[in-house]
MARBA-3410 file (N, C-alpha, C, O; in Angstrom, 1 decimal):
229
-13.1,-5.6,-3.5,-12.1,-6.9,-4.0,-11.0,-6.5,-4.5,-11.0,-5.6,-5.4 ~ -10.1,-7.0,-4.3,-8.8,-6.9,-5.2,-8.3,-8.2,-5.8,-8.6,-9.2,-5.3 ~ -7.7,-8.0,-7.0,-7.0,-8.9,-7.7,-5.5,-9.1,-7.5,-4.8,-8.2,-7.8 ~ -5.0,-10.2,-7.0,-3.3,-9.7,-6.7,-2.6,-10.4,-7.6,-2.9,-11.5,-8.0 ~ -1.5,-9.8,-8.1,-0.2,-10.3,-8.8,0.7,-10.9,-7.7,0.8,-10.4,-6.6
1.3,-12.0,-8.1,2.3,-12.8,-7.3,3.2,-13.4,-7.9,3.0,-13.9,-9.0 ~ 4.5,-13.4,-7.2,5.7,-14.2,-7.7,6.4,-13.8,-8.8,7.1,-14.7,-9.1 ~ 6.4,-12.9,-9.4,7.1,-12.6,-10.6,8.5,-11.8,-10.2,9.5,-12.1,-10.9 ~ 8.6,-11.2,-9.3,9.9,-10.7,-8.8,10.0,-10.6,-7.3,9.0,-10.4,-6.6 ~ 11.3,-10.9,-7.0,11.4,-11.1,-5.6,11.3,-9.6,-5.0,12.0,-8.6,-5.4
10.5,-9.6,-3.9,10.2,-8.3,-3.2,10.4,-8.4,-1.7,9.7,-9.1,-1.1 ~ 11.3,-7.8,-1.0,11.4,-7.7,0.4,10.2,-7.0,1.0,9.8,-5.9,0.7 ~ 9.6,-7.8,1.9,8.4,-7.1,2.5,8.7,-6.6,3.8,8.9,-7.4,4.8 ~ 8.7,-5.2,3.9,9.2,-4.7,5.3,7.7,-4.5,6.2,7.0,-3.5,6.0 ~ 7.4,-5.3,6.9,6.0,-5.6,7.6,6.0,-4.3,8.6,7.0,-3.9,9.1
4.8,-3.9,8.8,4.4,-2.9,9.6,4.1,-3.6,10.8,4.0,-3.0,11.9 ~ 4.0,-5.1,10.7,3.8,-5.7,11.9,5.1,-6.4,12.5,5.7,-7.4,12.1 ~ 5.4,-5.6,13.9,6.6,-6.0,14.6,6.5,-7.4,15.1,5.8,-7.7,16.0 ~ 7.2,-8.2,14.5,7.1,-9.5,15.1,7.5,-9.9,16.2,7.0,-10.9,16.8 ~ 8.5,-9.2,16.8,8.9,-9.3,18.1,8.0,-9.0,19.2,8.2,-9.5,20.3
6.8,-8.0,18.7,5.7,-8.2,19.7,4.7,-9.2,19.7,3.7,-9.2,20.4 ~ 5.0,-10.3,18.9,4.0,-11.4,18.8,4.8,-12.4,19.1,4.4,-13.4,18.4 ~ 5.8,-12.5,19.9,6.7,-13.6,19.9,5.8,-14.9,20.8,5.9,-16.1,20.5 ~ 5.2,-14.3,21.6,4.4,-15.4,22.4,3.5,-16.0,21.7,3.4,-17.2,21.9 ~ 2.7,-15.4,20.7,1.9,-16.1,19.9,2.5,-16.9,18.8,1.9,-17.9,18.4
3.8,-16.5,18.2,4.6,-17.4,17.4,5.2,-18.6,18.0,5.7,-19.5,17.3 ~ 5.3,-18.6,19.1,5.9,-19.7,19.8,4.8,-21.1,20.1,5.1,-22.2,20.5 ~ 3.4,-20.5,19.6,2.6,-21.5,20.0,2.7,-22.7,18.9,3.2,-22.5,17.8 ~ 2.1,-24.0,19.1,2.5,-24.8,18.0,1.6,-24.1,16.7,0.9,-23.1,16.7 ~ 2.0,-24.9,15.7,1.5,-24.4,14.3,0.1,-24.3,14.2,-0.6,-23.3,13.9
-0.5,-25.6,14.7,-2.0,-25.9,14.7,-2.9,-24.8,15.4,-4.0,-24.4,15.0 ~ -2.2,-24.4,16.6,-2.9,-23.6,17.5,-2.8,-22.0,17.0,-3.7,-21.2,17.1 ~ -1.7,-21.7,16.4,-1.5,-20.4,15.7,-2.6,-20.4,14.6,-3.3,-19.3,14.4 ~ -2.8,-21.4,13.8,-3.7,-21.2,12.7,-5.1,-21.1,13.1,-5.8,-20.4,12.5 ~ -5.5,-21.7,14.2,-7.0,-21.8,14.6,-7.1,-20.3,15.0,-8.1,-19.8,14.5
-6.2,-19.6,15.7,-6.4,-18.1,16.3,-6.6,-17.3,14.8,-7.6,-16.7,14.6 ~ -5.5,-17.6,14.0,-5.5,-16.5,12.9,-6.7,-16.7,12.1,-7.4,-15.8,11.7 ~ -7.0,-18.2,11.7,-8.0,-18.4,11.0,-9.6,-17.7,11.5,-10.4,-17.2,10.7 ~ -9.5,-17.9,12.6,-10.8,-17.4,13.3,-10.9,-16.1,13.3,-12.0,-15.7,13.2 ~ -9.8,-15.2,13.3,-9.7,-13.8,13.2,-10.0,-13.4,11.6,-11.0,-12.7,11.3
-9.3,-13.8,10.9,-9.6,-13.6,9.6,-11.1,-13.7,9.1,-11.7,-12.8,8.4 ~ -11.6,-14.9,9.5,-13.0,-15.3,9.1,-14.0,-14.2,9.7,-15.0,-13.8,9.1 ~ -13.8,-13.8,10.9,-14.4,-12.8,11.4,-14.3,-11.4,10.8,-15.3,-10.7,10.6 ~ -13.2,-10.9,10.5,-13.0,-9.4,9.9,-13.5,-9.6,8.5,-13.8,-8.6,7.8 ~ -13.5,-10.7,8.0,-14.1,-10.9,6.5,-15.6,-10.7,6.3,-16.1,-10.4,5.2
-16.3,-11.0,7.3,-17.8,-10.6,7.5,-17.9,-9.5,8.1,-19.1,-9.2,8.1 ~ -17.3,-8.8,8.6,-17.7,-7.6,9.6,-16.8,-6.6,9.7,-15.6,-7.0,9.8 ~ -17.0,-5.4,9.7,-16.3,-4.1,10.0,-15.5,-4.2,11.2,-15.9,-4.9,12.1 ~ -14.4,-3.6,11.4,-13.6,-3.8,12.5,-14.3,-3.5,13.9,-14.3,-4.3,14.8 ~ -15.0,-2.3,14.0,-16.3,-1.6,15.0,-17.2,-2.6,15.2,-17.6,-2.7,16.3
-17.6,-3.2,14.4,-18.7,-4.2,14.8,-18.6,-5.4,15.3,-19.5,-6.2,15.5 ~ -17.2,-5.7,15.5,-16.9,-7.0,16.1,-16.2,-6.8,17.6,-15.1,-6.2,17.8 ~ -16.9,-7.3,18.4,-16.3,-7.1,19.9,-15.4,-7.9,20.1,-15.3,-8.9,19.4 ~ -14.5,-7.6,21.2,-13.1,-8.3,21.6,-13.9,-9.8,22.1,-13.3,-10.9,21.8 ~ -15.0,-9.7,22.8,-15.6,-11.1,23.3,-15.9,-12.1,22.2,-15.7,-13.3,22.3
-16.4,-11.6,21.2,-16.9,-12.4,20.1,-15.7,-13.1,19.3,-15.7,-14.1,18.6 ~ -14.6,-12.4,19.5,-13.3,-12.5,18.9,-12.8,-14.0,19.6,-12.5,-15.0,19.1 ~ -12.8,-13.7,21.1,-12.0,-14.5,21.7,-12.9,-15.7,21.7,-12.4,-16.8,21.6 ~ -14.5,-15.7,21.7,-15.0,-16.9,21.5,-14.8,-17.7,20.4,-14.8,-18.9,20.5 ~ -14.5,-17.0,19.2,-14.3,-17.4,18.2,-13.0,-18.4,18.1,-13.0,-19.5,17.5
-12.0,-17.8,18.7,-10.6,-18.3,18.9,-10.6,-19.4,19.9,-9.7,-20.3,19.8 ~ -11.5,-19.4,20.7,-11.5,-20.2,21.8,-10.3,-20.1,22.9,-9.8,-21.0,23.5 ~ -10.1,-18.7,23.1,-9.0,-18.1,24.2,-9.6,-17.1,25.0,-10.8,-16.8,24.7 ~ -9.1,-16.6,25.9,-9.6,-15.7,27.0,-9.2,-14.5,26.5,-8.2,-14.4,25.9 ~ -10.0,-13.4,26.9,-9.5,-12.1,26.4,-8.1,-11.6,27.0,-7.4,-10.7,26.5
-7.8,-12.2,28.1,-6.4,-12.1,28.5,-5.4,-12.7,27.6,-4.3,-12.2,27.2 ~ -5.7,-13.9,27.3,-4.5,-14.3,26.3,-4.5,-13.7,25.1,-3.4,-13.7,24.5 ~ -5.5,-13.2,24.5,-5.5,-12.4,23.1,-4.6,-11.2,23.3,-3.8,-10.9,22.4 ~ -4.6,-10.5,24.4,-3.8,-9.3,24.6,-2.4,-9.6,25.0,-1.5,-8.8,24.8 ~ -2.3,-10.9,25.7,-1.0,-11.6,25.7,-0.2,-11.8,24.4,0.9,-11.4,24.2
-0.8,-12.4,23.6,-0.5,-12.4,22.1,-0.2,-11.4,21.3,0.7,-11.4,20.5 ~ -1.1,-10.2,21.3,-1.2,-9.3,20.5,-1.3,-7.9,21.0,-1.3,-6.9,20.2 ~ -1.6,-7.8,22.4,-1.4,-6.4,23.0,-2.7,-5.8,22.9,-3.1,-5.2,23.9 ~ -3.5,-5.8,21.8,-5.0,-5.3,21.6,-5.5,-5.8,20.6,-4.8,-6.5,19.9 ~ -7.0,-5.5,20.2,-7.8,-6.1,19.3,-7.1,-5.0,18.0,-7.2,-5.4,16.9
-6.7,-4.2,18.2,-6.3,-3.4,16.8,-5.0,-4.3,16.3,-5.0,-4.7,15.2 ~ -4.1,-4.6,16.9,-2.9,-5.3,16.7,-3.4,-6.6,16.0,-2.9,-7.0,14.9 ~ -4.3,-7.2,16.6,-4.8,-8.7,16.1,-5.4,-8.2,14.9,-5.3,-8.9,13.9 ~ -6.0,-7.1,14.8,-6.7,-7.2,13.2,-5.6,-7.0,12.2,-5.6,-7.7,11.2 ~ -4.6,-5.9,12.5,-3.6,-5.8,11.7,-2.6,-6.9,11.4,-2.0,-6.9,10.3
-2.5,-7.8,12.3,-1.7,-9.0,12.1,-2.6,-9.9,11.0,-2.0,-10.3,10.0 ~ -3.9,-10.1,11.2,-4.6,-10.8,10.6,-4.7,-10.3,9.0,-4.5,-11.1,8.1 ~ -4.8,-9.1,8.9,-4.7,-8.2,7.6,-3.5,-8.5,6.6,-3.6,-8.7,5.4 ~ -2.3,-8.5,7.6,-0.9,-8.6,7.0,-0.9,-10.1,6.6,-0.3,-10.3,5.6 ~ -1.4,-11.1,7.4,-1.1,-12.4,6.8,-2.2,-12.7,5.9,-2.0,-13.8,5.3
-3.2,-12.1,5.7,-4.1,-12.5,4.5,-3.5,-12.0,3.3,-3.6,-12.6,2.3 ~ -2.8,-10.6,3.3,-2.1,-10.2,2.1,-1.1,-11.2,1.7,-1.0,-11.7,0.6 ~ -0.4,-11.5,2.7,1.0,-12.5,2.5,0.4,-13.7,1.8,1.0,-14.1,0.8 ~ -0.7,-14.3,2.2,-1.2,-15.6,1.7,-1.7,-15.3,0.1,-1.4,-16.0,-0.8 ~ -2.3,-14.3,0.0,-2.9,-13.7,-1.4,-1.9,-13.6,-2.3,-2.1,-14.0,-3.5
-0.8,-12.9,-1.9,0.3,-12.7,-2.9,1.6,-13.8,-2.9,2.6,-13.5,-3.6 ~ 1.6,-14.7,-2.2,2.5,-15.8,-1.8,2.5,-16.7,-3.2,1.6,-16.7,-4.0 ~ 3.6,-17.3,-3.1,3.9,-18.1,-4.2,4.6,-17.7,-5.3,4.9,-16.5,-5.4 ~ 5.0,-18.7,-6.3,5.6,-18.3,-7.3,4.6,-18.5,-8.6,3.9,-19.5,-8.8 ~ 4.7,-17.4,-9.5,3.6,-17.6,-10.5,4.4,-18.0,-11.8,5.4,-17.5,-12.2
3.8,-19.3,-12.3,4.3,-19.8,-13.4,3.9,-19.2,-14.8,2.8,-19.5,-15.3 ~ 4.6,-18.5,-15.2,4.3,-17.9,-16.6,4.5,-18.7,-18.0,5.6,-18.7,-18.5 ~ 3.6,-19.0,-18.4,3.9,-19.6,-19.8,2.9,-19.2,-21.0,1.8,-18.6,-20.7 ~ 3.2,-19.4,-22.1,2.3,-19.1,-23.1,3.3,-18.4,-24.2,4.3,-17.9,-24.0 ~ 2.5,-18.6,-25.7,3.5,-18.2,-26.6,2.7,-17.0,-27.2,2.9,-16.7,-28.4
1.8,-16.4,-26.5,1.0,-15.0,-27.1,1.0,-14.2,-25.9,1.1,-14.6,-24.7 ~ 0.8,-12.8,-26.5,0.5,-11.9,-25.4,-0.8,-12.2,-24.7,-0.9,-12.1,-23.5 ~ -1.9,-12.7,-25.4,-3.0,-12.9,-24.5,-2.8,-14.4,-23.5,-3.1,-14.5,-22.4 ~ -2.2,-15.2,-24.2,-2.0,-16.3,-23.1,-1.3,-16.0,-21.9,-1.4,-16.7,-20.9 ~ -0.5,-15.0,-21.8,0.6,-14.8,-20.6,-0.5,-13.9,-19.7,-0.8,-14.1,-18.5
-1.1,-13.0,-20.3,-1.9,-12.1,-19.6,-3.0,-12.7,-18.9,-3.4,-12.3,-17.8 ~ -3.5,-13.5,-19.5,-4.9,-14.3,-18.8,-4.5,-15.5,-18.1,-5.2,-16.0,-17.3 ~ -3.3,-16.0,-18.4,-2.8,-17.2,-17.7,-2.3,-16.7,-16.4,-2.4,-17.4,-15.4 ~ -1.7,-15.3,-16.3,-1.5,-14.9,-15.0,-2.7,-14.5,-14.3,-2.7,-14.5,-13.1 ~ -3.7,-14.0,-15.1,-5.0,-13.6,-14.3,-5.8,-14.8,-13.7,-6.5,-14.8,-12.7
-5.5,-16.0,-14.5,-6.3,-17.0,-14.0,-5.5,-17.7,-12.6,-6.1,-18.2,-11.6 ~ -4.2,-17.6,-12.7,-3.3,-18.0,-11.4,-4.1,-17.1,-10.1,-4.5,-17.7,-9.0 ~ -4.3,-15.7,-10.3,-4.5,-14.9,-9.4,-5.9,-15.2,-8.7,-6.1,-15.1,-7.5 ~ -6.7,-15.6,-9.8,-8.1,-15.9,-9.2,-8.1,-17.1,-8.6,-8.8,-17.2,-7.6 ~ -7.4,-18.2,-9.0,-7.2,-19.5,-8.3,-6.6,-19.2,-6.9,-7.0,-19.9,-5.9
-5.9,-18.3,-6.8,-5.3,-17.8,-5.4,-6.2,-17.2,-4.5,-6.3,-17.5,-3.3 ~ -6.9,-16.4,-5.1,-8.0,-16.0,-4.4,-9.2,-16.8,-3.8,-9.7,-16.8,-2.7 ~ -9.6,-17.6,-4.7,-10.4,-18.8,-4.3,-9.8,-19.8,-3.2,-10.5,-20.2,-2.3 ~ -8.5,-20.1,-3.4,-8.0,-20.9,-2.5,-8.2,-20.2,-1.1,-8.8,-20.8,-0.2 ~ -7.7,-18.9,-1.0,-7.9,-18.2,0.2,-9.2,-17.2,0.3,-9.1,-16.0,0.2
-10.2,-17.7,0.4,-11.5,-16.8,0.0,-11.5,-15.9,1.3,-11.7,-14.7,1.2 ~ -11.5,-16.4,2.7,-11.6,-15.7,3.9,-10.9,-14.5,4.0,-11.2,-13.5,4.7 ~ -9.6,-14.7,3.2,-8.3,-14.0,3.2,-8.8,-12.7,2.2,-8.5,-11.5,2.5 ~ -9.5,-13.2,1.0,-9.8,-12.1,0.1,-10.9,-11.3,0.6,-10.9,-10.1,0.3 ~ -11.8,-11.8,1.3,-13.0,-11.3,1.8,-12.7,-10.2,2.9,-13.5,-9.3,3.1
-11.5,-10.6,3.6,-11.2,-9.7,4.7,-10.4,-8.5,4.1,-10.4,-7.4,4.7 ~ -9.7,-8.7,3.1,-9.0,-7.7,2.4,-9.9,-6.7,1.8,-9.7,-5.4,1.9 ~ -11.0,-7.4,0.9,-12.0,-6.6,0.4,-12.9,-5.6,1.7,-13.2,-4.5,1.5 ~ -13.1,-6.5,2.8,-13.6,-5.5,3.7,-13.0,-4.6,4.3,-13.6,-3.6,4.7 ~ -11.4,-4.8,4.4,-10.7,-3.8,4.9,-10.7,-2.6,4.0,-10.9,-1.4,4.5
-10.6,-2.8,2.7,-10.8,-1.6,1.6,-11.9,-0.9,1.8,-11.9,0.2,1.2 ~ -12.9,-1.2,2.5,-14.2,-0.7,2.4,-14.2,0.1,4.0,-14.8,1.1,4.1 ~ -13.7,-0.6,5.0,-13.9,-0.4,6.3,-13.5,1.2,6.6,-12.4,1.7,6.2 ~ -14.3,1.9,7.3,-14.0,3.5,7.6,-13.5,3.8,9.0,-13.4,4.9,9.4 ~ -13.2,2.5,9.9,-13.0,2.6,11.1,-11.8,3.4,11.6,-10.9,2.7,11.2
-11.5,4.3,12.1,-10.6,5.1,12.6,-9.6,4.6,13.3,-8.4,4.8,13.1 ~ -10.0,3.8,14.4,-8.9,3.1,14.8,-7.9,2.2,14.2,-6.8,2.0,14.8 ~ -8.1,1.7,13.1,-7.3,1.0,12.4,-7.0,1.7,11.0,-6.5,1.0,10.2 ~ -7.4,2.9,10.6,-7.3,3.7,9.3,-5.5,3.6,8.9,-5.1,3.1,7.9 ~ -4.8,4.2,9.8,-3.4,4.3,9.4,-2.7,3.1,9.1,-2.1,3.0,8.1
-2.7,2.0,10.3,-2.1,0.9,9.9,-2.6,0.1,8.7,-1.8,-0.4,7.9 ~ -3.9,0.1,8.6,-4.7,-0.7,7.4,-4.2,0.1,6.1,-3.8,-0.6,5.2 ~ -4.1,1.2,6.0,-3.6,2.1,4.8,-2.0,1.9,4.7,-1.5,1.9,3.6 ~ -1.4,1.7,5.7,0.1,1.3,5.5,0.3,0.1,5.0,1.1,0.0,4.1 ~ -0.4,-1.0,5.4,-0.3,-2.2,4.7,-1.0,-2.5,3.3,-0.4,-3.2,2.5
-2.0,-2.0,3.2,-2.9,-1.9,1.7,-1.9,-1.3,0.8,-1.7,-1.9,-0.2 ~ -1.3,-0.4,1.1,-0.5,0.6,0.2,0.9,-0.1,0.0,1.3,0.0,-1.2 ~ 1.5,-0.6,0.7,2.8,-1.3,0.5,2.5,-2.6,-0.4,3.3,-2.9,-1.2 ~ 1.5,-3.2,-0.3,1.4,-4.6,-1.0,0.9,-4.2,-2.4,1.2,-5.0,-3.3 ~ 0.0,-2.8,-2.6,-0.4,-2.5,-3.8,0.9,-2.1,-4.5,0.8,-2.2,-5.7
2.0,-1.7,-4.0,3.3,-1.2,-4.6,3.8,-2.6,-5.0,4.3,-2.7,-6.1 ~ 3.8,-3.5,-4.5,4.5,-4.8,-4.8,3.7,-5.5,-5.8,4.3,-6.0,-6.8 ~ 2.4,-5.5,-5.8,1.2,-5.8,-6.9,1.6,-5.3,-8.2,1.5,-5.9,-9.3 ~ 2.0,-3.8,-8.1,2.2,-3.0,-9.5,3.6,-3.4,-10.0,3.8,-3.5,-11.2 ~ 4.5,-3.7,-9.2,5.8,-4.1,-9.7,5.7,-5.4,-10.3,6.4,-5.7,-11.3
5.0,-6.1,-9.9,4.9,-7.5,-10.6,3.9,-7.5,-11.7,4.2,-8.2,-12.6 ~ 2.9,-6.7,-11.8,2.2,-6.6,-12.9,3.0,-6.0,-14.1,3.0,-6.5,-15.2 ~ 3.6,-5.0,-13.8,4.7,-4.3,-14.6,5.5,-5.4,-15.5,5.8,-5.3,-16.7 ~ 6.0,-6.5,-14.7,6.8,-8.0,-15.1,6.1,-8.6,-16.0,6.5,-8.9,-17.1 ~ 4.8,-8.8,-15.6,4.2,-9.5,-16.4,3.7,-8.9,-18.0,3.5,-9.7,-19.0
3.5,-7.7,-18.0,3.1,-6.9,-19.1,4.4,-6.8,-20.1,4.3,-6.8,-21.3 ~ 5.8,-6.8,-19.4,6.7,-6.6,-20.2,7.1,-8.1,-20.9,7.7,-8.3,-22.0 ~ 6.8,-9.0,-20.2,7.0,-10.6,-20.9,6.0,-11.0,-21.8,6.1,-11.9,-22.6 ~ 4.8,-10.3,-21.6,3.6,-10.4,-22.9,4.0,-9.4,-24.0,3.8,-9.6,-25.2 ~ 4.6,-8.4,-23.7,4.9,-7.5,-24.8,6.0,-8.0,-25.7,6.0,-7.7,-26.9
6.9,-8.8,-25.1,7.9,-9.5,-25.9,7.5,-10.3,-27.1,8.1,-10.3,-28.2 ~ 6.2,-11.0,-26.8,5.4,-11.8,-27.7,4.9,-11.1,-29.1,4.7,-11.7,-30.1 ~ 4.7,-9.7,-28.8,4.0,-8.9,-29.8,4.9,-8.7,-31.1,6.1,-8.6,-31.0 ~ 4.4,-8.7,-32.0,5.2,-8.1,-33.5,4.9,-6.8,-33.5,3.8,-6.5,-34.1 ~ 5.6,-5.9,-32.9,5.3,-4.5,-33.1,5.5,-3.6,-34.1,6.2,-4.0,-35.0
5.1,-2.6,-34.3,5.5,-1.5,-35.6,6.7,-1.0,-35.1,6.9,-1.2,-33.9 ~ 7.6,-0.4,-35.9,8.9,-0.1,-36.1,9.0,1.2,-35.1,10.1,1.3,-34.4 ~ 8.0,1.9,-34.9,8.4,3.1,-34.3,7.5,3.1,-32.8,7.2,4.1,-32.2 ~ 7.3,2.0,-32.3,6.8,1.9,-31.2,7.9,2.0,-29.8,8.8,1.2,-29.8 ~ 7.7,2.6,-29.0,8.6,2.7,-27.7,8.0,1.7,-26.6,6.9,1.8,-26.1
8.8,0.7,-26.3,8.2,-0.4,-25.5,7.9,0.0,-24.3,6.8,-0.2,-23.8 ~ 9.0,0.9,-23.5,8.6,1.2,-22.2,7.6,2.1,-22.0,7.1,2.2,-20.9 ~ 7.1,2.9,-22.9,5.9,3.9,-23.1,4.8,2.8,-23.2,3.8,2.9,-22.5 ~ 5.0,1.8,-24.0,3.8,1.0,-24.4,3.5,0.2,-23.1,2.3,0.1,-22.7 ~ 4.4,-0.4,-22.5,4.4,-1.1,-21.1,3.7,-0.6,-20.1,2.8,-1.2,-19.5
4.1,0.9,-19.9,3.3,1.8,-18.9,2.0,2.1,-19.4,1.1,2.0,-18.6 ~ 1.9,2.5,-20.8,0.4,2.7,-21.2,-0.5,1.5,-21.1,-1.7,1.8,-20.9 ~ -0.1,0.1,-21.2,-0.8,-1.1,-21.1,-1.3,-1.1,-19.7,-2.4,-1.3,-19.3 ~ -0.2,-0.7,-18.9,-0.5,-0.9,-17.5,-1.6,-0.1,-17.1,-2.4,-0.6,-16.4 ~ -1.5,1.3,-17.5,-2.6,2.3,-17.2,-3.8,2.0,-17.5,-4.8,2.3,-16.8
-3.9,1.3,-18.9,-5.1,0.9,-19.4,-5.8,-0.2,-18.7,-7.0,-0.2,-18.4 ~ -4.9,-1.2,-18.5,-5.5,-2.6,-17.7,-6.0,-2.2,-16.4,-7.0,-2.7,-15.9 ~ -5.4,-1.4,-15.8,-5.9,-1.1,-14.4,-6.9,-0.1,-14.4,-7.5,-0.1,-13.3 ~ -7.3,0.7,-15.2,-8.3,1.4,-15.5,-9.5,0.3,-15.7,-10.6,0.5,-15.0 ~ -9.4,-0.8,-16.6,-10.4,-1.6,-16.9,-10.8,-2.5,-15.6,-12.0,-2.7,-15.3
-9.8,-2.9,-15.0,-9.9,-3.7,-13.6,-10.6,-3.0,-12.5,-11.5,-3.5,-11.9 ~ -10.2,-1.6,-12.1,-10.8,-0.9,-11.4,-12.3,-0.5,-11.8,-13.0,-0.2,-10.8 ~ -12.7,-0.5,-12.8,-14.1,-0.6,-13.1,-14.9,-1.7,-12.8,-16.0,-1.6,-12.4 ~ -14.3,-3.0,-12.9,-14.9,-4.0,-12.3,-14.7,-4.1,-10.8,-15.5,-4.8,-10.2 ~ -13.8,-3.7,-10.2,-13.5,-3.6,-8.7,-14.7,-2.9,-8.2,-15.4,-3.2,-7.3
-14.8,-1.9,-8.8,-15.9,-1.0,-8.2,-17.4,-1.5,-8.4,-18.2,-1.3,-7.5 ~ -17.8,-2.2,-9.5,-18.9,-2.8,-9.8,-19.2,-4.1,-8.8,-20.3,-4.4,-8.3 ~ -18.0,-4.8,-8.4,-18.1,-5.9,-7.8,-17.9,-5.8,-6.4,-18.0,-6.8,-5.7 ~ -17.6,-4.5,-5.8,-17.1,-4.4,-4.6,-17.8,-4.9,-3.4,-17.3,-5.3,-2.4 ~ -19.3,-4.7,-3.6,-20.2,-5.3,-2.6,-20.3,-6.8,-2.9,-20.7,-7.6,-2.0
-20.1,-7.1,-4.0,-20.3,-8.4,-4.3,-19.3,-9.3,-4.8,-19.6,-9.9,-5.8 ~ -18.0,-9.6,-4.3,-17.0,-10.0,-4.7,-17.0,-11.5,-5.2,-16.2,-12.0,-6.1 ~ -17.8,-12.2,-4.7,-18.1,-13.6,-5.0,-18.7,-13.6,-6.5,-18.3,-14.4,-7.4 ~ -19.6,-12.6,-6.7,-20.0,-12.7,-8.2,-19.2,-12.2,-9.2,-19.5,-12.5,-10.4 ~ -17.9,-11.5,-8.9,-17.1,-11.3,-10.0,-16.3,-12.6,-10.1,-15.8,-12.7,-11.3
-16.0,-13.7,-9.3,-15.6,-14.8,-9.4,-16.5,-15.8,-10.5,-16.1,-16.4,-11.5 ~ -17.7,-15.8,-10.0,-18.7,-16.2,-10.8,-18.8,-16.0,-12.4,-19.0,-16.8,-13.2 ~ -18.5,-14.5,-12.5,-18.7,-14.2,-14.0,-17.4,-13.9,-14.5,-17.2,-13.0,-15.3 ~ -16.2,-14.7,-14.1,-15.0,-14.3,-14.4,-14.7,-14.5,-15.9,-13.9,-13.7,-16.5 ~ -15.4,-15.6,-16.6,-15.1,-15.9,-18.0,-15.5,-14.9,-18.7,-14.7,-14.4,-19.6
-16.7,-14.3,-18.5,-17.5,-13.4,-19.3,-16.7,-11.9,-19.0,-16.8,-11.0,-19.9 ~ -16.0,-11.7,-18.0,-15.2,-10.5,-17.7,-14.0,-10.6,-18.7,-13.8,-9.8,-19.5 ~ -13.2,-11.8,-18.5,-12.1,-12.1,-19.2,-12.2,-12.0,-20.8,-11.3,-11.5,-21.5 ~ -13.4,-12.4,-21.2,-13.9,-12.1,-22.8,-13.8,-10.6,-22.9,-13.1,-10.1,-23.8 ~ -14.4,-9.7,-21.9,-14.4,-8.3,-22.3,-13.3,-7.6,-22.3,-13.1,-6.7,-23.0
-12.3,-8.0,-21.2,-11.0,-7.5,-21.1,-10.5,-7.8,-22.5,-10.2,-6.9,-23.2 ~ -10.3,-9.2,-23.0,-9.8,-9.2,-24.3,-10.1,-8.5,-25.4,-9.2,-8.3,-26.3 ~ -11.6,-8.2,-25.5,-12.0,-7.3,-26.5,-11.3,-6.0,-26.4,-10.7,-5.4,-27.3 ~ -11.3,-5.4,-24.9,-10.8,-4.1,-25.0,-9.1,-4.0,-25.4,-8.5,-3.0,-25.8 ~ -8.6,-5.2,-25.0,-7.2,-5.3,-25.3,-6.8,-5.4,-26.7,-5.8,-5.0,-27.2
-7.8,-6.2,-27.4,-7.5,-6.1,-28.9,-7.7,-4.9,-29.6,-6.9,-4.6,-30.5 ~ -8.8,-4.0,-29.4,-8.8,-2.6,-29.6,-7.5,-1.9,-29.6,-7.1,-1.4,-30.6 ~ -6.9,-1.9,-28.4,-5.6,-1.2,-28.3,-4.6,-1.9,-29.2,-4.1,-1.2,-30.1 ~ -4.4,-3.0,-29.2,-3.3,-3.6,-29.9,-3.3,-3.4,-31.3,-2.2,-3.5,-31.9 ~ -4.6,-3.1,-31.9,-4.7,-2.9,-33.4,-3.8,-1.7,-33.8,-3.3,-1.7,-34.9
-3.7,-0.4,-32.8,-2.7,0.7,-33.1,-1.5,0.4,-32.9,-0.8,1.4,-33.1 ~ -0.8,-0.6,-32.5,0.7,-0.7,-32.2,1.4,-2.1,-32.8,2.6,-2.2,-32.6 ~ 0.5,-3.0,-33.5,0.9,-4.4,-33.9,0.8,-4.2,-35.3,-0.1,-3.5,-35.7 ~ 1.7,-4.8,-36.1,1.8,-5.0,-37.6,0.6,-5.8,-37.9,0.4,-6.1,-39.1
END
């Protein structure tokens, strides 16, 4: 499972998915596009790439195998298209940052990310499955997509941390740039621990989100004691 930052900075997304290759699909009515896309995301959210046959995909989409290849060229391209769209949905939109304290900004942002994941649960599960999938056929394209969006997430997280730091009353000798980088490294390590713990059961992460946020707050408090007045 991955928790996503969204909307703090404008980032140009250079997609690995060539939209010209999917012009026939994207000329379909929006409702038809959504049906085919949602069916794929749902299927790939529950199974690894190699565990799903093209026939089962076309049955779920309500189209023939010939039409799937006409729209996407291959099962691999269809998978990567579904993964790309899942990422776009999970990091889409603008985040509304408000709060008068470091904690309100950090955890307000986290709450919005959790809400986005819960709104797009199949997309979240597909990305989670993709992060664990070892299928060689899609490894290169998948790594490119996940890596590109991970960079965007890191940039946006840095913006959140900078806004939160501005609310702190720091000691005179604290370097804000080093502090921001240190907090990002520190929080990433904490989040990665939870990602590893709940990788196989992502829904459980959301069920326990309040407890996890309380633990994160305790860890952050320990760190802030060394830098705040």
